[in-house]
N, C-alpha and C positions, 0 to 999 in steps of 0.2 A: 225659045230655046230650041236649038237644032237637035236633030236625032243623035248626032255625035256627042253633044254635051249631055243629053239624057243618058246615053249609054255610059258615059264617064261616071255618072252618079249611080246608075243601076248596078254595075259590076261590083263595087265595094259592098253594096247592100246585099246582093245575092251571094257574095263570097264569105260573108260573116259566118263564123262557125255554126251557129244555130241553124241558119237557113241552108247552108251548104250541106250539112250532115243530113238534114231532113230531106232535102232534094235528092241527094245521093242515095239515101236508103230507099226512098220510094221509087226511084228509077231502077235500082238494082232488083227490087221486088216486083217491078213492072206494075206498080200501083199508080195508074195515071190519074185517078181521082185525087189521091193525096198530093201527087207531084203537081197537078194543076193548082190545087189549093195553096201549096207553099209558094209556088211561083207567082200566083196572083197576089199573095200577101207581100211579096218582095216588090212587085210592080207598084202596088198601092203605096207602099212605104217610100219608094223612089219618087213617085208623083208628089206625095206630101212634102218630101224634103226639098223639092224645088218649087213649092208653092202652087202646085196644080191641084185641082179638085178631081176626084175620081169616083166612079160608080163601079162596084164589083161585088161579087158574092162576099158578104161579110163587111162591106164598106158602102153604106147607103149614102146617096147624094140627094139632099132635099131640094136642091135648086133646079132639078130637071122637071119638065112638065108632068111626067109620071114618076112618082118617087119610088124607085126600086133599088135593090141592091145590085142586081144585074140589069143592064139596060140594052134593049134590042138584041137580046141573046148573045151579047159579046161578053167575054170574060172580064175585060176592063175597058172602060171608056174614060178618058181624061180630058180635062178642060183647063186652060190657063185661067187662073183666078183673076188676073188683070187683063181685060180685053185688049188693052194697048200694049201689053207686055209681050215678051218673047220667051 
């Protein structure tokens, strides 16, 4: 899946009322901890909806060599579930 198609799935997820209001409120309060948490949840949800596996805080991926929620200090790492897929 190309970045453009991922973005087409991401925007509806992040625009849903529950996510949008949480992101907006944390941004207005300049609470980057919560803002990052809510945005990470939206990214993980987007990855799951297109069939990708992801490792992130609050989303553990057991298939990685080292099983962590956060991998290599990155907020989200995503992998295509089907190696031959797009």
